[in-house]
C-alpha positions as CSV (number, residue, x, y, z in Angstrom):
1,M,-26.6,26.7,-4.6
2,T,-28.5,26.9,-8.3
3,Q,-30.5,30.0,-8.9
4,R,-33.6,28.1,-8.8
5,L,-33.1,27.4,-5.4
6,F,-32.4,31.4,-4.3
7,I,-36.2,32.5,-6.1
8,T,-38.9,32.6,-3.3
9,C,-41.0,30.0,-2.0
10,C,-43.9,30.9,-4.2
11,L,-41.7,30.4,-7.5
12,L,-40.9,27.0,-6.3
13,L,-44.0,25.3,-5.5
14,S,-44.1,21.9,-6.7
15,L,-47.8,22.0,-7.5
16,F,-47.7,19.5,-10.6
17,R,-45.9,16.4,-11.2
18,M,-45.7,15.6,-14.9
19,P,-45.9,12.2,-16.6
20,A,-42.7,10.2,-17.1
21,E,-43.7,9.7,-20.3
22,V,-43.6,12.9,-22.7
23,R,-45.8,13.3,-25.6
24,A,-45.1,16.3,-27.6
25,Q,-47.0,18.1,-30.2
26,A,-46.1,21.2,-31.9
27,Y,-49.2,23.0,-32.3
28,G,-47.7,26.8,-33.2
29,D,-47.7,29.8,-31.5
30,F,-51.5,29.8,-31.7
31,T,-54.2,27.7,-29.7
32,P,-57.5,28.2,-28.2
33,L,-55.8,28.3,-24.9
34,T,-53.6,31.1,-25.8
35,A,-56.2,33.4,-25.1
36,E,-56.4,32.0,-21.4
37,A,-52.4,32.0,-21.2
38,E,-52.4,35.7,-22.1
39,R,-55.2,36.3,-19.7
40,A,-53.5,34.6,-16.5
41,F,-50.5,36.4,-17.3
42,S,-52.1,40.1,-17.5
43,H,-53.2,39.0,-13.8
44,L,-50.0,38.1,-12.8
45,K,-48.5,41.0,-14.0
46,A,-51.2,43.4,-12.6
47,A,-50.7,41.4,-9.1
48,R,-54.5,40.5,-9.6
49,G,-54.0,37.6,-7.1
50,D,-57.4,37.2,-7.0
51,S,-58.5,36.8,-10.6
52,L,-55.4,34.5,-11.1
53,H,-56.4,32.1,-8.1
54,A,-59.9,31.7,-9.6
55,M,-58.2,30.2,-12.7
56,M,-56.7,27.3,-11.0
57,T,-58.0,23.8,-10.4
58,P,-59.0,23.4,-6.7
59,Q,-56.2,21.4,-6.1
60,M,-54.0,24.5,-7.0
61,Q,-56.2,26.9,-5.0
62,G,-55.3,24.3,-1.9
63,Q,-51.6,24.9,-2.5
64,I,-51.2,28.8,-3.2
65,S,-53.2,31.5,-1.8
66,P,-54.6,34.9,-3.6
67,L,-52.1,36.8,-1.8
68,Q,-49.2,34.4,-2.8
69,C,-50.2,35.1,-6.4
70,S,-50.3,38.7,-6.0
71,L,-46.8,38.5,-4.8
72,L,-45.1,36.7,-7.9
73,F,-44.8,39.1,-10.2
74,M,-43.2,41.5,-7.5
75,Q,-40.7,38.8,-6.8
76,L,-39.9,38.0,-9.9
77,S,-39.0,41.5,-10.6
78,T,-37.0,42.2,-7.3
79,Q,-35.1,38.9,-8.4
80,M,-34.9,39.3,-11.8
81,G,-34.8,43.2,-12.7
82,R,-37.4,45.4,-14.6
83,F,-39.7,43.8,-17.1
84,V,-39.3,44.0,-20.7
85,E,-41.4,41.9,-22.6
86,H,-42.8,38.4,-22.9
87,G,-42.3,36.3,-26.1
88,V,-45.0,34.1,-27.9
89,W,-46.7,31.2,-26.4
90,K,-45.5,27.7,-27.2
91,T,-47.7,24.8,-26.7
92,T,-47.1,21.1,-26.1
93,Q,-49.2,18.4,-25.1
94,Q,-47.9,16.1,-22.0
95,G,-50.7,13.3,-21.3
96,G,-54.1,14.9,-20.7
97,Y,-52.5,18.3,-20.4
98,D,-51.8,21.5,-22.4
99,I,-48.4,23.0,-21.8
100,L,-48.0,27.0,-22.8
101,T,-44.7,28.6,-22.2
102,S,-43.4,32.2,-22.9
103,R,-40.0,33.4,-22.3
104,L,-40.2,36.3,-20.0
105,T,-37.8,38.8,-20.5
106,F,-36.3,41.3,-17.6
107,S,-33.5,43.7,-17.5
108,R,-31.3,41.2,-15.6
109,Q,-32.2,38.0,-16.8
110,S,-35.1,35.9,-18.9
111,V,-37.4,33.5,-17.0
112,G,-39.3,30.5,-18.9
113,M,-43.0,30.7,-17.6
114,R,-44.8,27.4,-18.0
115,L,-49.0,27.4,-17.4
116,V,-50.0,23.8,-17.3
117,F,-53.7,23.6,-18.6
118,D,-56.5,20.7,-17.5
119,A,-59.1,19.5,-20.0
120,G,-61.5,22.2,-18.2
121,K,-58.9,25.0,-19.2
122,R,-58.3,25.3,-15.4
123,I,-54.3,26.1,-14.4
124,A,-53.0,23.0,-13.3
125,G,-49.4,24.1,-12.8
126,L,-47.4,27.6,-12.8
127,F,-43.9,27.6,-13.2
128,F,-40.8,29.7,-13.5
129,T,-37.4,28.6,-14.4
130,P,-34.3,30.9,-14.9
131,L,-32.9,30.8,-18.5
132,A,-29.5,31.6,-20.2
133,P,-29.3,34.8,-21.9
134,D,-30.5,35.5,-25.6
135,K,-26.9,36.6,-25.9
136,A,-24.0,36.7,-23.9
137,T,-23.9,40.3,-22.6
138,P,-20.3,41.2,-20.5
139,A,-20.6,43.1,-17.3
140,S,-17.7,45.4,-18.3
141,T,-15.9,46.1,-21.2
142,T,-11.8,45.5,-21.7
143,G,-10.3,48.8,-21.4
144,D,-13.4,51.1,-20.7
145,T,-11.7,54.1,-19.4
146,T,-12.6,57.7,-18.1
147,S,-10.6,60.6,-17.2
148,V,-10.2,59.0,-13.8
149,F,-10.4,55.3,-13.8
150,V,-10.2,52.6,-16.3
151,E,-11.4,48.9,-15.8
152,S,-10.3,45.4,-17.7
153,D,-11.4,42.1,-17.7
154,T,-9.8,39.3,-15.4
155,A,-11.1,36.2,-13.9
156,V,-10.8,34.7,-10.5
157,H,-9.7,30.8,-10.4
158,N,-10.6,28.7,-7.7
159,G,-9.5,24.7,-8.6
160,N,-12.2,24.2,-12.0
161,I,-13.9,27.2,-11.1
162,R,-13.5,30.0,-13.6
163,L,-15.5,33.5,-12.5
164,P,-15.4,36.4,-15.0
165,A,-14.3,39.7,-13.1
166,T,-13.5,43.3,-13.6
167,Y,-10.6,45.0,-12.3
168,C,-11.5,48.7,-11.5
169,R,-8.1,51.1,-10.7
170,P,-7.4,54.5,-10.9
171,H,-5.5,56.2,-13.3
172,G,-1.4,56.5,-11.9
173,E,1.6,54.2,-11.4
174,A,1.7,54.8,-7.1
175,P,0.5,51.4,-5.5
176,T,-3.2,51.9,-4.4
177,A,-5.7,49.9,-1.9
178,C,-7.9,47.2,-3.4
179,V,-11.3,46.3,-2.0
180,V,-12.5,42.8,-3.1
181,L,-16.6,43.1,-3.3
182,V,-18.4,40.0,-2.4
183,H,-22.2,39.5,-3.2
184,G,-25.1,38.8,-0.7
185,S,-27.1,35.3,-1.1
186,G,-28.6,34.4,-4.6
187,P,-26.9,34.3,-8.1
188,N,-25.2,37.4,-8.3
189,D,-23.3,39.3,-11.0
190,R,-20.2,41.2,-10.6
191,D,-22.1,44.6,-10.5
192,E,-24.6,43.0,-8.0
193,T,-27.3,43.9,-10.2
194,V,-31.0,44.4,-8.3
195,G,-33.5,45.6,-11.0
196,P,-31.9,49.0,-12.3
197,N,-29.4,49.0,-9.3
198,K,-25.7,48.0,-9.9
199,T,-24.5,48.4,-6.6
200,F,-21.0,46.7,-6.7
201,R,-20.5,49.1,-10.1
202,E,-21.4,52.2,-8.6
203,L,-19.0,51.6,-5.6
204,A,-16.1,50.5,-7.6
205,H,-16.1,53.8,-9.6
206,R,-16.8,55.8,-6.8
207,L,-13.9,54.2,-4.9
208,A,-12.0,54.7,-7.9
209,E,-12.5,58.6,-7.7
210,A,-11.0,58.4,-4.6
211,G,-8.1,56.8,-5.4
212,I,-9.0,52.9,-4.5
213,A,-9.0,50.0,-6.6
214,T,-11.6,47.2,-6.8
215,L,-12.3,43.6,-7.7
216,R,-15.3,42.3,-8.3
217,Y,-16.6,39.1,-10.0
218,D,-19.6,36.7,-11.1
219,K,-20.6,34.9,-8.2
220,R,-20.7,31.0,-8.7
221,T,-24.0,30.5,-8.3
222,Y,-24.6,33.1,-11.7
223,V,-22.2,31.8,-13.8
224,Y,-22.8,27.9,-13.5
225,R,-26.2,28.3,-12.5
226,E,-27.9,24.7,-12.7
227,R,-24.6,23.0,-12.5
228,T,-23.4,25.0,-9.2
229,A,-23.6,21.7,-6.8
230,E,-21.6,19.6,-9.6
231,V,-18.9,21.7,-10.2
232,S,-18.8,22.2,-6.1
233,N,-18.7,18.4,-5.9
234,G,-22.1,18.0,-4.4
235,V,-21.3,20.1,-1.4
236,M,-23.6,23.2,-1.0
237,T,-22.5,25.1,1.8
238,Y,-21.3,29.1,2.4
239,D,-18.1,28.1,1.8
240,T,-18.8,26.7,-1.3
241,E,-21.2,29.2,-2.2
242,T,-19.0,32.5,-1.1
243,V,-16.1,32.5,1.1
244,D,-13.7,29.8,-1.1
245,D,-14.0,32.2,-4.4
246,A,-13.9,35.1,-2.0
247,V,-10.4,33.9,-0.7
248,A,-9.4,33.2,-4.3
249,A,-10.6,36.9,-5.4
250,L,-8.4,38.6,-2.5
251,H,-5.5,36.8,-3.5
252,L,-5.8,37.8,-7.2
253,A,-6.4,41.4,-6.2
254,A,-2.8,41.2,-4.2
255,S,-1.3,40.4,-7.4
256,M,-3.0,43.0,-9.6
257,P,-0.7,45.6,-11.3
258,G,-1.0,48.8,-9.4
259,V,-2.3,47.3,-6.0
260,D,-0.2,47.6,-2.7
261,A,-0.5,44.0,-1.4
262,R,-0.4,45.3,2.2
263,R,-3.9,47.1,1.7
264,V,-6.0,44.6,0.2
265,F,-9.6,44.9,1.8
266,V,-12.9,42.9,1.4
267,A,-16.1,44.3,1.4
268,G,-19.1,41.7,1.8
269,H,-22.6,43.1,1.2
270,S,-25.4,40.9,3.0
271,L,-24.4,37.6,3.2
272,G,-21.4,38.5,2.3
273,G,-21.2,40.6,5.2
274,L,-21.5,38.0,7.3
275,L,-19.1,36.0,6.1
276,V,-16.2,38.6,6.0
277,P,-14.4,37.5,9.2
278,R,-14.9,33.9,7.8
279,I,-13.2,35.2,4.7
280,A,-10.5,36.9,6.0
281,R,-9.6,34.6,8.6
282,R,-9.2,31.6,5.7
283,C,-7.0,33.8,3.9
284,E,-3.0,33.1,3.9
285,V,-2.4,36.7,4.2
286,P,-5.2,38.1,6.0
287,P,-6.4,41.6,4.2
288,A,-5.8,45.0,5.8
289,G,-9.5,45.3,6.7
290,M,-13.0,43.8,6.2
291,M,-16.4,45.7,5.6
292,S,-20.4,44.6,6.5
293,L,-22.2,46.4,4.1
294,S,-25.9,45.9,5.4
295,G,-24.3,42.6,7.1
296,G,-26.0,39.8,6.9
297,P,-28.3,38.4,9.8
298,I,-27.3,36.8,13.1
299,R,-30.5,35.5,13.8
300,S,-30.9,31.7,12.5
301,F,-31.7,31.6,8.8
302,K,-35.2,30.0,9.9
303,E,-36.0,33.3,11.8
304,T,-34.8,35.7,9.8
305,L,-36.4,34.3,6.6
306,L,-39.7,34.1,8.5
307,R,-39.4,37.7,9.6
308,Q,-39.1,38.7,6.4
309,L,-42.1,36.9,5.2
310,H,-44.1,38.3,7.9
311,Y,-43.3,41.8,6.7
312,I,-43.5,41.1,2.9
313,V,-47.0,39.3,3.6
314,G,-48.1,42.1,5.5
315,L,-47.4,44.4,3.2
316,Q,-50.3,43.0,1.4
317,G,-52.7,42.4,3.9
318,G,-51.8,38.6,4.6
319,T,-51.8,36.8,7.8
320,S,-49.0,35.2,10.1
321,A,-50.1,31.7,8.8
322,E,-49.3,32.5,5.2
323,A,-45.7,33.6,6.0
324,E,-45.4,30.5,8.2
325,T,-46.2,28.4,5.1
326,A,-44.3,30.4,2.9
327,C,-41.2,30.0,5.1
328,A,-41.9,26.3,5.4
329,R,-42.1,25.8,1.5
330,M,-38.8,27.9,1.0
331,L,-36.8,26.0,3.6
332,S,-38.1,22.5,2.0
333,S,-36.5,23.8,-1.3
334,L,-33.1,24.3,-0.1
335,P,-30.5,21.4,0.3
336,E,-30.5,20.2,4.1
337,G,-26.4,20.6,4.0
338,Y,-26.6,24.0,3.4
339,L,-29.2,24.5,5.8
340,A,-27.2,22.7,8.7
341,H,-24.1,24.7,7.8
342,A,-26.0,28.1,7.9
343,D,-27.4,27.3,11.3
344,A,-23.8,26.0,12.6
345,Y,-22.2,29.2,11.6
346,D,-20.9,31.1,14.5
347,F,-20.2,34.6,13.6
348,E,-19.3,35.4,16.8
349,A,-16.3,32.7,17.1
350,E,-15.2,34.1,13.5
351,C,-15.0,37.4,14.6
352,A,-13.1,36.5,17.5
353,A,-10.6,34.3,15.3
354,T,-9.2,37.2,13.7
355,D,-7.9,40.7,14.5
356,T,-8.6,42.4,11.4
357,P,-10.0,45.8,11.6
358,F,-13.8,45.8,10.8
359,L,-16.1,48.4,9.8
360,L,-20.0,47.5,10.2
361,L,-22.7,50.2,8.0
362,Q,-26.3,49.3,8.7
363,G,-28.8,51.1,7.1
364,G,-32.1,52.4,9.1
365,H,-34.6,51.6,6.8
366,D,-33.6,48.0,5.7
367,Y,-36.2,45.4,6.1
368,Q,-33.9,42.5,5.4
369,I,-31.6,43.2,8.1
370,T,-32.8,45.4,10.6
371,T,-31.7,47.4,13.4
372,D,-32.6,44.8,15.7
373,D,-29.8,43.0,14.1
374,F,-27.8,45.6,14.4
375,R,-28.1,45.8,18.1
376,L,-26.7,42.4,18.2
377,W,-23.5,42.8,16.1
378,Q,-22.9,45.7,18.4
379,E,-23.3,43.5,21.6
380,R,-21.2,41.1,20.0
381,L,-18.5,43.2,18.7
382,A,-18.0,45.7,22.0
383,Q,-14.9,44.2,23.4
384,R,-13.4,43.4,19.8
385,P,-10.4,45.7,18.9
386,F,-10.4,48.0,15.9
387,T,-14.3,47.7,15.4
388,T,-17.1,50.4,14.4
389,C,-20.3,49.6,14.3
390,L,-22.8,52.6,12.8
391,V,-25.9,53.0,11.6
392,L,-27.2,55.3,8.7
393,P,-30.6,56.2,9.5
394,H,-32.0,57.0,6.0
395,C,-30.2,53.9,4.4
396,D,-32.0,50.9,3.1
397,H,-30.2,47.6,2.3
398,L,-28.6,48.9,-0.8
399,L,-27.2,51.3,1.0
400,R,-29.0,53.7,-0.9
401,R,-30.8,57.2,1.0
402,S,-34.8,56.0,1.5
403,E,-37.2,58.3,3.0
404,S,-39.0,55.3,4.2
405,M,-38.9,52.0,5.5
406,A,-38.0,50.1,2.2
407,T,-40.5,47.4,0.3
408,P,-39.8,44.9,-2.2
409,Q,-40.9,47.4,-4.7
410,S,-38.4,49.8,-3.6
411,Y,-35.7,47.7,-5.5
412,T,-37.3,48.4,-8.8
413,H,-36.4,51.7,-8.7
414,H,-33.0,53.2,-9.3
415,L,-31.4,55.4,-6.4
416,P,-27.8,56.0,-6.1
417,L,-25.6,54.9,-3.0
418,D,-25.8,57.4,-0.1
419,S,-22.8,59.4,-0.3
420,E,-22.1,59.2,3.5
421,A,-21.7,55.3,3.1
422,V,-19.4,55.8,0.6
423,G,-17.4,58.4,2.1
424,L,-17.3,55.7,5.3
425,I,-15.8,53.2,3.3
426,I,-13.5,55.6,1.8
427,A,-12.3,56.9,5.2
428,F,-11.9,53.4,6.5
429,T,-10.0,52.0,3.5
430,K,-7.7,54.9,4.0
431,N,-6.6,54.1,7.6
432,P,-8.5,51.2,9.2
433,K,-6.4,50.9,12.2
434,Q,-7.0,54.4,13.5
435,F,-10.6,55.0,11.7
436,Q,-13.1,57.5,13.2
437,Q,-16.2,58.4,12.1
438,P,-15.9,61.6,9.8
């Protein structure tokens, strides 16, 4: 799955079809339309959806609502991190349209914003495209040490796939358990950066302090971006997105110096949590235990997406019809093969096919995977041996303590991982078959 495909539906609207032949003229950084572009961006950033909508052509206004306009920048920030700055406007001409582009820099990744103006200076197209970083910034530094643990760079190899990774281990020579961290949906770096939050990095350091090693790696869709389908032989499924690489990471973890190969665990977050039984089942040597952190949805992909959009749109005072329209657009942007594989995925059968001990942690303030989902997990796992399902009432989707139900805006602020959640992970890793809630 490419990064473009994981940006929410509002960012993927094909509202303007470019002419086949492009005639580009460099106008420099200033044109009379620069002020209009700046005005549009100020409306976008301030969530003034009505004002941005009013700047659009009638055709555009029929494709996107004022509410969707208001949600755009919030969704960008949720996906790309804290906003830093935007660059100068560059102008080209294409057919009878003027096209202004600017680089929007966020803490996690930069995005190209493209505004298309017609002859009447109305917005006829609005696009956002993920861009390569200005300069390569490694997610970790080889030999990064503290008095408690040491981190070193390595890589997960899976055929022609190479994923940069970080091995974090406690000081000392005694063999230790190792937890492989598996991301949720979308392009994620090894730290699973969401805004200012680096969930996997923080969890790795907390586990190292407890004497447990971790392996975390950049996800395939993060490393290869627009080339993901190409390097995956044109096949985009849960397996090529997540499972295949996680199996390779578990194999690597078992061979790392200082790791007790009999005590290698897999911990998946969100979608990764949904897939941990499939990952465990496909390992040549089963892991010692598997953990689902804010585990992925059991309901169908469409049903889960629609429910999330109803919640998000509702926060802005929108209607059910707007949520359903946004859902349809999102689904239409995803490959049919990916959706078919997602709908065919049988979590219950995957769990039944492995006897690996299982811990599921769910936050009560998680709007993405709700306590309704959790109850379904409980029902389906009730008879499974060595299985524990726990709700942490005050945790959100990132397993941070939150005093109220999370919103997309919540993730633009940093909060530490909940200590109880970390403590449960540590306790399970130390004794998965006799785990009991502390």
